[in-house]
Steps between C-alpha positions, in 0.01 A plus 500: 500500500448249777773306684538299820854514639692391808551800728868426584586446133340830405658695786850368423474613139347835595797565729737452208326734260422761767860621468404659167205694640548874527324745729560789258481356149459708182158337451257407783439159339861407584407485868299196393578133451395345173345156541454296186345152497579328174499130412637313800696787654457826688736787421562768763673818378620818671705783353643843572741727317800282569403135536221266390437163663276218388437167668336206324295270721437150370389261770222250426461408866476853639356696208172465316409729211128499431496797264780682317531876530708805589460745785720771656446526876631768740830339603536626856150402609498168316823391669373609842177306451685181408742553789220527756293211367533179705310270264691238300334591172391826340234542233567795270248606237403807301156643429372810325849526339646727764432331834698212650337272756725314748344223707685307772298293747260751656690808378383694197686791344429704190756722331449757229735403218695721263421505132708213365541679166696774679764255620814526281601209280812345655693239309726256680678374192821301482795650314772359277765601757456295815708334769414240762640491852402356836312706756776476760759667274259768384405585858869525587562736208215721615574493873867583458463792260170690518575665835777699330269655239410866528171608659516843339321568174752770409695235307234248407751267336659434841169385651536194279718189504718427199473148357762419236594169342807413300524138390427278802553782754238731648608806696260693723595847626333759724637838606374829641836668420612471866516120514491214256395135515603258227424131474543262211410143418612260227250281315569163344407639158552822310217751460451787256637837606254673735508856634205588722434734794226369729349727772629389839149528649372248246771252590430542873133415442595198290736386776209495747286284272756228425490251788608172337882496465501177300275639228626656177420846364481591133608859432383648169662826391328736257605854397259665745422234762615185673279202586570251780314169478495324837267211582150635420613866526576735212687802635566777249693823556578794282867566425674832562603661175857619468860387529626385839826663610815300425614380841771262379782742585366606840612190690872515579717191453807607700485582871730657756341318793269201550345407834301183569230496769249266654187638334271480801755661732552783253124557459450510878788745547372737231146482640628601843728769361210651304262520797554874540479565126145371445348840571748663266434472127873478431525166684881509469734252671881495490726197469868516594752224432794523737856383441454230767222343285216612723200679353304783664145585396368824644249781472445831674188702561565841657163501677504143635851362523739261331541128435815302430510128420821298469525190282777253432465399135555146377764621256661831410737557209780756539362666816530877504338801662198542278169676563185517292142619555183360348124473531416239762173422324668435165765284665246293695272459196793358305625270776161343568458355151815290520457130574864467610589510869824676405517819297795701374517877464739619231622861516671710232516827694330707767280687249472230235227233464553180697384151411339228713526132403403175669691172520212295360336781300746480213254652252396795717671838536389796709657846459448803723620859464656638818427838657770765536617526860479857620 
């Protein structure tokens, strides 16, 4: 193999696939990046247990392929070399089958390559079940749900995000059993019924790669994997096997009390009220709605002191003396994903889940379980 490639073009594509490199893979060869020069294109591939990413570089002005071939280079060192190089072009060639020579201006590097035959065969095939959506909407679906997925492997199913389609509607749900985020979108056409659970970590990595909101993404669902086709990137993730919990009955539809706040004022008040809780793993804050329509947000730490914030909400239905406690972190996580400047908190009881909605976020619902007040 012998290619001459623009340094910036190569580095940009290496950054994208580097998200699939693992420091502790099941096989040492998976710490490597597979480079394949074939025809008029160069294919860069990286993979770990969970995701595989391939970029296809076709650029007649910034890429010259003098000899086809395949090589698997140590990923970490290859990326660092390209990062440090200041030359505009890089000459990459192989010799003696297992050594890669990298030439850039007056710099010369040689890397011992992995045996290319040890690299697993990874297929990035389309499927019969596929949907197309724009990057902006997909990024919104990811941003507003993945934070609510579980980080614990004790219930692996909850580390994933549920994608389900019914006709023209797609519903995306994440929960760790203490909070829930649900967002839906409606397409202009109907799609086949899809039920898939995608690891939240995979979606977070995909979110970081997609930087062109006006582009479209093709999503291909297979029984064991999902493939996202974006620009020149093929991003493939395994699916989590199992049935996602039915969350349809968890979100209440009738409420005893609804309070509307300015979102930024509410966030600032909770941040201040939780200052003394940051060293405490419980991170609990109390909210009290008074009969005069004022709202108190408070926390107490026996070793440090206490904080009490008072807010005047924008609206308050049927004011009553009502008090509830919750995780400040969960509450803030939920509030920050809303685009609306005004958010409403809907309560059904002091020990029952409450719901957060936004004026403009009509297709987004956040639910949080309260904490019993001692």
